[in-house]
C-alpha positions as CSV (number, residue, x, y, z in Angstrom):
1,M,19.9,27.1,-0.4
2,I,18.9,27.1,3.3
3,R,15.9,29.4,2.5
4,K,14.8,27.1,-0.2
5,Q,14.9,24.1,2.1
6,W,12.9,25.9,4.8
7,F,10.3,27.0,2.2
8,R,10.0,23.4,0.9
9,L,9.6,22.1,4.5
10,F,6.9,24.6,5.4
11,F,5.1,24.0,2.1
12,V,5.0,20.3,2.6
13,L,3.9,20.6,6.3
14,G,1.2,23.1,5.3
15,L,0.0,20.8,2.5
16,T,0.0,17.8,4.8
17,G,-2.0,19.8,7.4
18,V,-4.7,20.9,4.9
19,L,-5.1,17.3,3.6
20,L,-5.3,15.9,7.1
21,Y,-8.0,18.4,7.9
22,V,-10.0,17.3,4.8
23,F,-9.6,13.7,6.0
24,L,-10.4,14.2,9.7
25,R,-13.4,16.4,9.4
26,G,-16.8,14.8,9.9
27,V,-15.4,11.6,11.4
28,D,-16.6,10.3,14.7
29,W,-13.5,8.2,15.6
30,S,-15.1,6.2,18.5
31,E,-17.8,5.2,16.0
32,A,-15.3,4.4,13.3
33,F,-13.2,2.0,15.4
34,R,-16.3,0.4,16.9
35,Y,-17.4,-0.4,13.3
36,L,-14.0,-1.9,12.5
37,K,-13.9,-4.0,15.6
38,E,-17.4,-5.4,15.0
39,H,-16.9,-6.2,11.3
40,V,-13.3,-7.5,11.0
41,R,-12.8,-11.1,9.9
42,W,-9.5,-12.0,11.3
43,G,-8.7,-14.9,9.1
44,M,-9.1,-12.7,6.0
45,F,-7.3,-9.8,7.6
46,L,-4.2,-11.9,8.3
47,L,-4.2,-12.8,4.5
48,V,-4.0,-9.0,3.8
49,I,-0.6,-8.6,5.5
50,P,1.4,-10.6,2.9
51,L,-0.8,-9.3,0.1
52,S,0.2,-5.8,1.0
53,Q,3.7,-6.6,-0.3
54,I,2.7,-8.4,-3.5
55,H,3.6,-5.3,-5.5
56,I,7.2,-5.6,-4.3
57,L,7.6,-8.9,-6.2
58,T,5.6,-7.9,-9.3
59,R,7.6,-4.6,-9.5
60,A,10.8,-6.6,-9.3
61,W,9.8,-8.9,-12.2
62,R,8.9,-5.9,-14.3
63,W,12.1,-4.0,-13.4
64,K,14.2,-7.0,-14.5
65,I,13.0,-6.5,-18.1
66,L,14.7,-3.1,-18.2
67,M,17.8,-3.9,-16.2
68,V,18.6,-6.9,-18.3
69,H,19.9,-4.5,-20.9
70,E,22.5,-3.3,-18.4
71,K,23.2,-6.6,-16.7
72,K,21.6,-9.9,-17.7
73,D,21.9,-11.7,-14.4
74,V,20.4,-9.1,-12.1
75,R,19.1,-11.0,-9.0
76,L,15.4,-10.9,-8.4
77,Y,16.3,-10.7,-4.7
78,N,18.1,-7.4,-5.1
79,L,15.4,-6.0,-7.3
80,A,12.8,-6.8,-4.6
81,A,15.1,-5.5,-1.9
82,A,15.6,-2.2,-3.7
83,N,11.9,-1.7,-4.0
84,A,11.3,-2.5,-0.4
85,V,14.1,-0.2,0.9
86,G,13.0,2.6,-1.4
87,F,9.4,2.5,-0.1
88,T,10.7,2.3,3.5
89,V,12.9,5.4,3.1
90,S,10.0,7.3,1.5
91,Y,7.7,6.3,4.4
92,L,10.2,7.2,7.2
93,F,11.9,10.4,5.8
94,P,10.6,13.5,4.2
95,G,11.5,14.6,0.7
96,R,10.7,11.4,-1.1
97,I,14.4,10.5,-1.3
98,G,13.2,6.9,-1.4
99,E,12.6,7.4,-5.1
100,L,16.3,8.0,-5.6
101,V,17.5,5.5,-2.9
102,K,15.7,2.7,-4.8
103,P,17.8,2.7,-8.0
104,L,21.0,3.7,-6.2
105,Y,20.6,0.8,-3.8
106,L,20.2,-1.6,-6.7
107,A,23.2,-0.1,-8.5
108,R,25.3,-0.6,-5.3
109,Q,24.2,-4.2,-4.8
110,E,24.5,-5.2,-8.4
111,K,27.6,-3.1,-9.3
112,C,25.9,-1.5,-12.2
113,R,25.6,2.1,-13.5
114,S,23.7,4.4,-11.1
115,G,22.4,6.7,-13.9
116,F,21.1,3.7,-15.9
117,A,19.1,2.4,-12.8
118,I,17.7,5.9,-12.2
119,G,16.5,6.1,-15.8
120,T,14.7,2.8,-15.6
121,C,12.8,4.1,-12.5
122,V,11.6,7.1,-14.5
123,V,10.3,4.7,-17.1
124,E,8.6,2.8,-14.3
125,R,6.8,5.9,-13.1
126,I,5.6,6.8,-16.6
127,F,4.1,3.3,-17.1
128,D,2.6,3.3,-13.7
129,V,0.6,6.5,-14.5
130,F,-0.4,5.3,-17.9
131,T,-1.6,1.9,-16.5
132,M,-3.6,3.6,-13.7
133,C,-5.2,5.9,-16.3
134,A,-5.9,2.9,-18.6
135,L,-7.7,1.1,-15.8
136,L,-9.7,4.2,-14.9
137,G,-10.5,4.8,-18.6
138,L,-11.8,1.2,-19.0
139,F,-14.0,1.8,-16.0
140,L,-15.4,5.1,-17.4
141,L,-15.9,3.7,-20.9
142,A,-17.8,0.7,-19.6
143,R,-20.2,2.8,-17.6
144,P,-23.3,2.0,-19.8
145,L,-22.9,-1.7,-18.9
146,Y,-23.1,-1.2,-15.1
147,I,-25.0,2.0,-14.7
148,T,-28.0,0.2,-13.2
149,I,-26.1,-1.8,-10.6
150,F,-23.3,0.7,-9.7
151,R,-24.5,4.3,-9.5
152,I,-22.1,7.2,-9.2
153,Q,-23.0,10.8,-9.2
154,T,-22.3,12.7,-12.4
155,E,-20.1,15.1,-10.6
156,S,-17.9,12.3,-9.4
157,I,-17.6,10.9,-12.9
158,K,-16.5,14.4,-14.1
159,N,-13.9,14.7,-11.4
160,L,-12.5,11.2,-12.2
161,T,-12.4,12.1,-15.9
162,V,-10.5,15.3,-15.2
163,L,-8.0,13.6,-12.9
164,G,-7.5,10.8,-15.4
165,L,-6.8,13.4,-18.2
166,I,-4.4,15.3,-16.0
167,G,-2.6,12.1,-15.1
168,A,-2.4,10.9,-18.7
169,G,-1.3,14.3,-19.9
170,A,1.5,14.5,-17.3
171,A,2.7,11.0,-18.2
172,T,2.6,11.9,-21.9
173,V,4.8,15.0,-21.3
174,L,7.3,13.0,-19.3
175,L,7.3,10.3,-22.0
176,A,7.9,13.0,-24.7
177,V,10.8,14.5,-22.6
178,S,12.3,11.0,-22.2
179,L,12.0,10.3,-25.9
180,G,13.6,13.7,-26.6
181,F,16.6,12.7,-24.5
182,I,16.9,9.4,-26.3
183,F,16.6,10.6,-29.9
184,F,18.5,13.9,-29.3
185,R,21.1,12.5,-27.0
186,D,24.1,14.5,-28.4
187,K,22.2,17.8,-28.3
188,A,21.0,17.1,-24.8
189,L,24.6,16.3,-23.6
190,A,25.9,19.4,-25.5
191,L,23.3,21.7,-24.0
192,T,23.9,20.4,-20.5
193,G,27.6,20.8,-20.9
194,A,27.1,24.4,-22.1
195,V,24.8,25.2,-19.1
196,L,27.4,23.8,-16.7
197,R,30.2,25.8,-18.3
198,A,28.1,28.9,-18.1
199,R,27.8,28.4,-14.4
200,I,31.6,28.0,-14.1
201,I,31.3,24.4,-12.8
202,P,34.6,22.7,-12.3
203,E,35.7,20.4,-15.1
204,R,35.8,17.2,-12.9
205,F,32.2,17.8,-11.6
206,R,31.0,18.7,-15.1
207,S,32.4,15.4,-16.5
208,K,30.7,13.5,-13.8
209,V,27.3,15.1,-14.4
210,L,27.6,14.4,-18.2
211,E,28.6,10.8,-17.5
212,L,25.6,10.4,-15.2
213,L,23.3,11.9,-17.8
214,H,24.7,9.6,-20.5
215,E,23.9,6.6,-18.2
216,F,20.5,8.0,-17.4
217,I,19.5,8.3,-21.1
218,D,20.6,4.6,-21.6
219,G,18.2,3.6,-18.8
220,L,15.3,5.4,-20.5
221,K,15.3,3.0,-23.4
222,F,12.3,0.9,-22.6
223,F,11.7,-0.1,-26.3
224,Q,14.7,-2.2,-26.9
225,S,12.4,-4.5,-28.9
226,L,8.7,-4.9,-29.5
227,K,8.8,-8.0,-27.3
228,T,10.4,-6.1,-24.4
229,L,7.8,-3.3,-24.7
230,L,4.8,-5.6,-24.8
231,A,6.2,-7.6,-21.8
232,Y,6.7,-4.5,-19.8
233,I,3.2,-3.2,-20.6
234,G,1.8,-6.6,-19.6
235,L,3.6,-6.7,-16.3
236,S,2.6,-3.1,-15.6
237,F,-1.0,-4.3,-15.6
238,V,0.0,-7.3,-13.5
239,V,1.5,-4.8,-10.9
240,W,-1.7,-2.7,-10.7
241,L,-4.2,-5.5,-10.9
242,G,-2.3,-7.1,-8.0
243,I,-2.7,-3.9,-6.0
244,V,-6.4,-3.9,-6.9
245,F,-6.6,-7.5,-5.6
246,F,-5.0,-6.4,-2.3
247,Y,-7.7,-3.8,-1.8
248,W,-10.4,-6.3,-2.8
249,V,-9.3,-8.7,-0.2
250,F,-8.9,-5.9,2.4
251,F,-12.5,-4.8,1.9
252,L,-13.7,-8.5,2.2
253,A,-11.7,-8.6,5.5
254,F,-14.3,-6.1,6.8
255,D,-17.2,-7.9,5.2
256,I,-17.5,-5.2,2.5
257,R,-18.3,-6.9,-0.9
258,I,-17.3,-4.7,-3.8
259,R,-16.8,-6.2,-7.3
260,F,-13.2,-6.3,-8.4
261,F,-13.8,-4.1,-11.5
262,F,-15.5,-1.3,-9.4
263,L,-12.3,-0.9,-7.4
264,F,-10.4,0.5,-10.4
265,P,-11.4,4.2,-9.8
266,Y,-10.8,3.9,-6.0
267,V,-7.3,2.5,-6.5
268,F,-6.7,5.3,-9.1
269,L,-7.7,7.9,-6.4
270,T,-5.4,6.4,-3.8
271,G,-2.6,6.5,-6.4
272,V,-3.3,10.2,-6.9
273,G,-3.2,10.8,-3.1
274,A,0.0,8.8,-2.6
275,A,1.7,10.9,-5.4
276,I,1.3,14.1,-3.4
277,P,4.7,14.8,-1.8
278,T,3.8,14.5,1.9
279,P,5.9,12.5,4.4
280,G,4.8,8.9,4.3
281,M,1.8,9.7,2.1
282,V,0.2,11.2,5.2
283,G,-2.8,13.4,4.4
284,G,-2.9,12.9,0.6
285,Y,-3.5,9.2,0.7
286,H,-6.0,9.6,3.5
287,A,-8.0,12.4,2.0
288,F,-8.4,10.7,-1.4
289,S,-9.1,7.3,0.0
290,K,-11.8,8.6,2.3
291,Q,-13.4,10.7,-0.4
292,G,-13.3,7.8,-2.9
293,M,-15.0,5.4,-0.5
294,I,-17.8,8.0,0.2
295,E,-18.4,9.0,-3.4
296,L,-17.9,5.6,-5.1
297,F,-19.2,3.1,-2.5
298,G,-21.7,5.2,-0.6
299,M,-19.9,4.8,2.8
300,N,-20.3,7.2,5.6
301,A,-17.4,9.3,6.9
302,N,-16.9,7.0,9.9
303,E,-16.5,3.8,7.8
304,A,-14.3,5.5,5.2
305,G,-12.1,7.2,7.8
306,G,-11.6,4.0,9.9
307,L,-10.9,1.8,6.9
308,T,-8.4,4.3,5.5
309,V,-6.5,4.5,8.7
310,V,-6.2,0.7,8.8
311,F,-5.2,0.5,5.1
312,H,-2.4,3.0,5.6
313,A,-1.3,1.5,8.9
314,V,-0.9,-2.0,7.4
315,Q,1.0,-0.7,4.4
316,Y,3.2,1.6,6.5
317,I,4.1,-0.9,9.2
318,V,4.5,-4.0,7.0
319,S,6.5,-2.1,4.3
320,C,8.9,-0.6,6.8
321,L,9.4,-4.0,8.5
322,V,10.2,-5.7,5.2
323,G,12.5,-2.9,4.1
324,L,14.4,-3.0,7.5
325,I,14.7,-6.8,7.2
326,F,16.3,-6.5,3.8
327,L,18.7,-3.9,5.2
328,W,19.6,-6.1,8.1
329,I,20.3,-9.1,5.8
330,D,22.5,-7.0,3.6
331,G,24.4,-5.6,6.6
332,L,23.3,-2.0,6.0
333,T,21.7,0.7,8.2
334,L,18.9,3.1,7.5
335,I,21.2,6.1,8.0
336,Q,23.7,4.7,5.5
337,I,20.9,4.4,2.9
338,K,19.5,7.8,3.7
339,R,22.9,9.3,3.0
340,L,23.1,7.4,-0.2
341,G,20.0,9.2,-1.4
342,K,21.1,12.6,-0.1
343,A,24.4,12.3,-1.8
344,K,22.7,12.3,-5.2
345,T,20.1,15.0,-4.3
346,P,20.9,18.5,-5.6
């Protein structure tokens, strides 16, 4: 177990280092920050700060649709707090335990089943990827309509297509596995029980795992009704269009005018970079954001590097402050929440 943890640590640090190298190379940082200082529009920039957290609210509204099947009166405040705390933990600690802290925090605050909340978060990730891929697909399919006013190299189009297909494929596999758990619940529980018995797991622990799996499968049921499904799909687009809007305003804050629609592929790329399991999205987000600005918008490395640093800094600082404020209001500490996630981590 210790060797596995060390291997994971060195792998993550190595991956982070490689991605940071890709990001840092070719950037004259004195020139980058001179550009930012000269072009920033402070009034618009101040608007960016609250907009960086708009996804916390939209994600909370979307999450409520799934949680209502567990508890009808789930407070929007707790849904937003769980999102904020989860992002904060992922930013501040390695291992992406914030992904697990988020549902466990909500389960603790709302006194609902932990497994159910974890299952709903898996559904959230599936729909996040599908929605990102749908927006990218719309951009790629509409290319004949804008090819004369927004030129992109053929190689960049191919790379975007490949990444989109990989993302859609991964989400499809995860969706298929989730549906398999739902439709073959008894077989999944029986198989899990057999595996646990084969490993001579104590009965009490085995029962707890099976109970958690039972709750988890309940949380995967995103299609309680056609109305629920359509509402969830609609709110998934609201979440990601809100994120696109944040970036659109951010670019305007530096007097860079990019049409809203043309930000779809850039936001997709930042999502790919953020999904790479590096601490606080460091390296992955930076490399993909910088490359996206260069290939899609024709920026030089200095502009792209400087803007990416500011983008990440605002998201990092504001997200952590919001998460810490929620913890303070709820009378909890960051260490308590970190332990909450580690307690459920194998």
